[in-house]
C-alpha positions as CSV (number, residue, x, y, z in Angstrom):
1,M,0.0,0.0,0.0
2,I,1.5,3.3,-1.0
3,S,0.6,6.4,1.0
4,R,-1.1,9.2,-1.0
5,R,1.1,11.7,0.7
6,H,4.8,11.5,1.5
7,L,7.9,13.6,1.7
8,V,10.9,12.7,-0.2
9,V,13.7,13.8,2.0
10,G,17.3,13.5,1.1
11,G,16.2,11.2,-1.2
12,V,13.1,12.5,-0.1
13,L,14.9,14.8,2.8
14,C,18.2,16.6,2.2
15,L,19.8,17.7,5.5
16,A,21.9,20.8,5.8
17,T,25.0,20.9,8.0
18,G,28.2,22.9,7.6
19,G,30.8,22.0,5.0
20,G,31.2,22.0,1.3
21,Y,28.9,20.8,-1.4
22,A,29.7,19.8,-5.0
23,A,28.8,21.6,-8.2
24,L,27.8,18.9,-10.7
25,R,28.4,19.3,-14.4
26,P,27.7,16.8,-17.2
27,R,30.6,15.3,-19.2
28,V,31.3,12.5,-21.6
29,G,32.1,9.1,-19.9
30,P,31.2,9.0,-16.2
31,I,27.8,10.4,-15.2
32,L,28.8,13.7,-13.8
33,Q,32.0,15.4,-12.6
34,T,32.1,16.7,-9.1
35,I,33.8,20.0,-8.3
36,P,33.9,21.2,-4.7
37,V,32.6,24.7,-4.3
38,G,32.6,25.1,-0.5
39,A,29.1,26.6,-0.4
40,D,27.3,26.6,3.0
41,P,23.6,26.2,3.2
42,D,21.5,29.2,4.3
43,G,18.4,27.7,5.7
44,Y,16.2,25.5,3.6
45,V,14.0,25.8,0.5
46,V,11.1,23.9,-1.0
47,A,13.1,22.4,-3.9
48,A,10.0,20.8,-5.5
49,Y,6.4,20.1,-4.8
50,A,3.8,17.7,-6.5
51,T,0.3,18.8,-7.5
52,N,-0.9,15.4,-8.5
53,P,0.7,11.9,-9.0
54,V,2.3,12.7,-12.4
55,S,3.0,16.5,-12.2
56,W,5.4,18.5,-10.1
57,R,7.1,21.8,-10.0
58,V,10.8,22.3,-9.3
59,L,12.7,25.3,-8.1
60,D,15.2,26.7,-10.6
61,P,18.1,28.0,-8.4
62,R,19.1,30.5,-11.1
63,T,15.8,32.3,-11.2
64,G,14.0,31.3,-8.0
65,A,11.0,30.3,-10.2
66,Y,9.1,27.0,-10.1
67,L,9.1,25.1,-13.4
68,A,6.6,22.4,-14.4
69,R,7.9,18.9,-14.9
70,G,6.5,15.4,-15.6
71,G,7.0,12.2,-13.6
72,T,7.9,12.1,-9.9
73,F,10.8,13.7,-8.1
74,A,12.9,11.9,-5.5
75,A,15.9,14.0,-4.6
76,A,18.0,17.0,-5.5
77,S,21.8,17.4,-6.0
78,P,23.3,19.5,-3.2
79,D,23.4,22.6,-5.4
80,L,19.9,22.0,-6.8
81,H,21.2,22.1,-10.4
82,Y,20.1,18.4,-10.9
83,M,17.2,16.3,-9.9
84,L,16.6,12.6,-9.5
85,A,13.3,11.6,-10.9
86,Y,11.4,8.5,-12.0
87,D,8.1,7.5,-13.7
88,D,6.0,4.3,-13.1
89,L,7.6,2.0,-10.5
90,R,6.3,-1.0,-12.4
91,S,8.0,-0.2,-15.7
92,G,9.9,3.1,-15.5
93,S,13.5,4.0,-14.7
94,S,15.5,6.4,-12.5
95,R,16.9,9.5,-14.3
96,I,19.0,12.6,-13.6
97,L,17.4,15.7,-15.0
98,H,18.9,19.2,-15.4
99,T,16.8,21.4,-13.2
100,G,16.6,24.4,-15.4
101,T,16.0,22.7,-18.8
102,G,14.4,19.4,-17.8
103,A,16.9,17.6,-20.1
104,V,17.8,14.0,-19.2
105,V,21.4,13.9,-18.2
106,H,21.6,10.2,-17.4
107,D,19.1,7.2,-17.3
108,F,19.9,4.4,-14.9
109,G,17.7,1.9,-16.7
110,H,14.7,-0.2,-15.8
111,A,16.6,-2.4,-13.3
112,W,16.8,0.6,-10.9
113,R,13.4,2.2,-10.9
114,L,13.4,4.0,-7.6
115,P,16.0,6.7,-6.7
116,L,16.4,6.9,-3.0
117,G,18.8,9.7,-2.3
118,W,21.7,12.0,-3.4
119,S,24.6,12.3,-0.9
120,R,25.3,15.6,0.7
121,D,28.8,15.8,-0.9
122,G,27.3,15.3,-4.3
123,R,29.3,12.2,-5.0
124,H,26.9,9.3,-4.7
125,V,23.4,8.5,-5.9
126,V,21.5,5.6,-4.1
127,L,19.1,3.6,-6.2
128,G,16.5,0.9,-5.4
129,G,15.4,-2.2,-7.3
130,V,11.7,-2.8,-6.6
131,A,9.1,-5.5,-7.3
132,F,5.4,-5.1,-7.6
133,H,3.1,-7.6,-5.8
134,D,-0.4,-7.9,-7.1
135,V,-2.8,-9.4,-4.6
136,H,-5.8,-8.6,-6.7
137,S,-6.8,-5.6,-4.6
138,K,-6.1,-2.1,-5.6
139,E,-5.7,-1.0,-2.0
140,D,-3.6,-3.9,-0.9
141,N,-1.2,-4.3,-3.8
142,Y,2.3,-3.3,-2.7
143,F,5.9,-2.9,-3.7
144,T,9.0,-4.4,-2.1
145,L,12.5,-2.9,-2.1
146,D,14.6,-5.9,-3.1
147,R,18.0,-4.4,-4.0
148,V,19.9,-1.2,-3.3
149,R,22.8,0.1,-5.4
150,I,25.3,3.0,-4.7
151,Q,26.4,4.8,-7.9
152,D,29.4,7.1,-8.0
153,V,28.4,9.9,-10.3
154,A,31.9,11.1,-11.0
155,T,33.5,7.7,-12.0
156,G,30.5,5.7,-13.0
157,A,31.5,2.9,-10.7
158,S,28.8,1.2,-8.6
159,R,28.4,-1.2,-5.7
160,D,25.4,-3.1,-4.3
161,V,24.6,-2.9,-0.7
162,A,25.7,-6.2,0.9
163,R,23.2,-8.5,2.6
164,W,20.2,-6.4,1.8
165,S,17.0,-8.2,2.7
166,S,13.8,-7.5,0.8
167,S,11.4,-5.2,2.7
168,P,8.0,-3.6,2.0
169,L,8.3,-0.2,0.4
170,W,6.4,2.5,2.4
171,T,6.9,5.7,0.6
172,D,5.6,7.8,3.5
173,R,8.8,6.8,5.5
174,A,11.1,9.1,3.6
175,P,14.9,8.5,3.3
176,W,17.2,11.2,4.8
177,W,20.9,11.7,5.5
178,T,22.9,11.5,8.8
179,T,25.8,13.9,9.4
180,D,28.2,11.0,8.9
181,G,27.0,10.4,5.4
182,R,24.6,7.5,5.8
183,L,21.2,7.3,4.1
184,V,18.3,6.5,6.5
185,C,15.9,4.3,4.6
186,G,13.1,2.9,6.8
187,D,14.8,0.9,9.5
188,R,18.2,0.7,7.7
189,L,21.2,3.0,7.7
190,I,23.1,2.7,4.4
191,A,26.7,3.7,4.2
192,M,28.4,4.7,0.9
193,D,30.9,1.9,1.3
194,G,28.0,-0.5,0.7
195,S,27.5,-1.6,4.4
196,C,24.2,-1.5,6.1
197,T,23.1,-1.5,9.7
198,V,19.8,-1.4,11.6
199,S,18.5,1.9,12.8
200,P,18.2,2.5,16.5
201,D,14.7,3.9,16.0
202,P,12.7,0.8,16.5
203,E,9.3,2.5,16.7
204,G,9.6,4.0,13.2
205,D,7.2,6.8,14.0
206,S,9.8,9.5,14.5
207,L,10.7,12.4,12.3
208,P,14.2,13.8,11.7
209,V,15.4,17.0,13.2
210,L,16.9,19.0,10.3
211,G,20.7,19.3,10.4
212,T,21.1,16.7,13.1
213,D,21.2,12.9,13.6
214,R,18.2,13.0,15.9
215,V,14.7,11.7,15.4
216,V,11.8,12.7,17.6
217,S,8.3,11.1,17.6
218,V,5.1,12.6,16.4
219,T,2.1,10.3,16.8
220,Y,-1.7,10.6,16.6
221,D,-3.8,9.9,19.6
222,G,-7.3,9.0,18.4
223,T,-8.8,9.1,21.9
224,A,-7.5,12.6,22.7
225,R,-7.9,13.7,19.0
226,A,-4.4,15.2,19.3
227,Y,-0.9,14.8,17.9
228,R,1.5,13.8,20.7
229,T,5.0,15.1,20.1
230,G,8.4,14.5,21.8
231,Q,7.6,11.4,23.7
232,H,10.4,9.3,22.1
233,S,13.8,10.4,20.6
234,A,16.9,8.7,19.3
235,D,20.3,9.7,17.9
236,L,21.0,7.5,14.9
237,V,24.8,8.0,14.9
238,T,25.4,7.4,18.6
239,G,22.7,4.8,18.9
240,T,21.2,6.4,22.1
241,S,17.5,6.8,22.7
242,G,15.4,8.4,25.4
243,E,12.0,9.5,26.7
244,G,10.8,13.1,26.9
245,V,7.9,15.1,28.2
246,P,5.2,14.9,25.5
247,R,3.4,17.9,24.2
248,D,0.0,17.6,22.5
249,I,-1.3,19.5,19.5
250,D,-5.0,19.6,19.2
251,A,-6.1,18.1,15.8
252,K,-9.0,20.4,15.4
253,W,-6.7,23.4,16.0
254,A,-4.2,22.0,13.4
255,G,-7.0,22.5,10.9
256,I,-7.7,19.1,9.6
257,D,-8.0,15.4,10.7
258,D,-5.3,12.8,10.8
259,S,-5.6,11.8,7.2
260,G,-5.2,15.2,5.7
261,L,-2.1,16.6,7.4
262,D,1.5,15.3,7.0
263,W,4.2,16.0,9.6
264,L,7.4,16.1,7.6
265,A,10.4,17.0,9.9
266,W,11.4,19.0,13.0
267,L,12.8,22.4,12.1
268,D,14.3,22.6,15.6
269,S,13.5,21.3,19.1
270,D,10.2,23.3,19.2
271,R,8.8,23.5,15.7
272,V,7.5,20.7,13.4
273,I,7.1,21.3,9.6
274,C,3.7,20.1,8.3
275,L,2.1,20.0,4.9
276,R,-1.6,20.6,4.4
277,D,-3.5,20.7,1.1
278,H,-2.7,24.3,0.4
279,D,0.2,25.4,2.7
280,L,3.5,24.4,4.2
281,A,4.1,25.7,7.8
282,A,5.9,25.1,11.0
283,V,3.8,24.5,14.1
284,D,5.2,25.4,17.5
285,V,4.6,22.6,20.0
286,R,4.9,25.0,22.9
287,G,1.6,26.7,22.1
288,P,-0.9,27.2,19.3
289,G,1.3,29.0,16.8
290,R,1.9,28.4,13.0
291,Q,4.5,30.0,10.8
292,V,3.5,29.6,7.2
293,F,6.4,29.2,4.7
294,M,4.5,28.6,1.4
295,T,0.9,28.7,0.2
296,F,-0.5,26.9,-2.7
297,P,-3.9,28.6,-3.3
298,D,-4.4,27.1,-6.8
299,D,-2.9,23.7,-6.2
300,L,-3.7,20.7,-4.1
301,V,-0.2,19.7,-3.0
302,T,0.4,16.1,-2.1
303,R,4.2,16.0,-1.6
304,V,7.2,18.3,-1.1
305,L,11.0,18.1,-1.2
306,I,12.9,20.2,1.3
307,A,16.6,20.9,0.5
308,P,19.4,23.1,1.7
309,A,19.2,26.6,0.3
310,V,22.5,26.7,-1.5
311,G,22.8,29.8,-3.8
312,V,19.1,30.7,-3.6
313,P,17.2,32.8,-1.0
314,A,16.2,30.7,2.0
315,T,12.5,30.4,2.7
316,I,12.6,28.1,5.8
317,R,14.9,29.0,8.7
């Protein structure tokens, strides 16, 4: 079962921490050539957003305008000049697109249909091989993530993740990056050397805190009709976890019921970024306050990609 709404962070959530990023330029031979530019992120931007299952808009970092594209986005290069995109998971392929022109820079082929993430140093792209399972029910049909490959975009070399076991693909559990360069995909931590470990977040209901290795829980309490935040937390690099004093957000105040609001990530220790049909905002868990970052008055937005604001004005701080 694939969720109607999901955030692609990193893959579908790019995390911003200090350090240099890579400017990526096409060349003959290997996929791309990486050139360190030493740019630091200045907050975050909405790098792309989807208005329906087959249409999305991407931020052109040169102009700051959003351009229409087809297919589905998955991740952005650290400088936003390139995008990972794909079409139908049953028959399509993963591709690298030039953000400004939409031109296909590289096609990874049908064996790797799902792009999972683009490393923060710009060097590696992580791809998934998926299988469709038809159980003769539109609502219950599902995909599994059967293989994972790490592709070096500068040399063209690749390696498969060792001892990967097939797992159901839940696209509402978005991949994101730790500060030590591992991709968090569901309950797995994928290193760029091809190794893989189990995440120390066994509950799986926690959201990343942008720019850190921490995850903090946000769950829905149907009895109280409230979102309970901050009850559990974990650090995925140190492997530590803990309990906190929970804070509740009234679902009615949030403006919509459990099925129509997506909590995407923690902006900091007090604010959670959430997506509703027509706006993207940060809700302060200390009290009823909402800071709106973007509005979509003419579009029903189903999905967004948040990325570091490198070279473009930051809209989320």
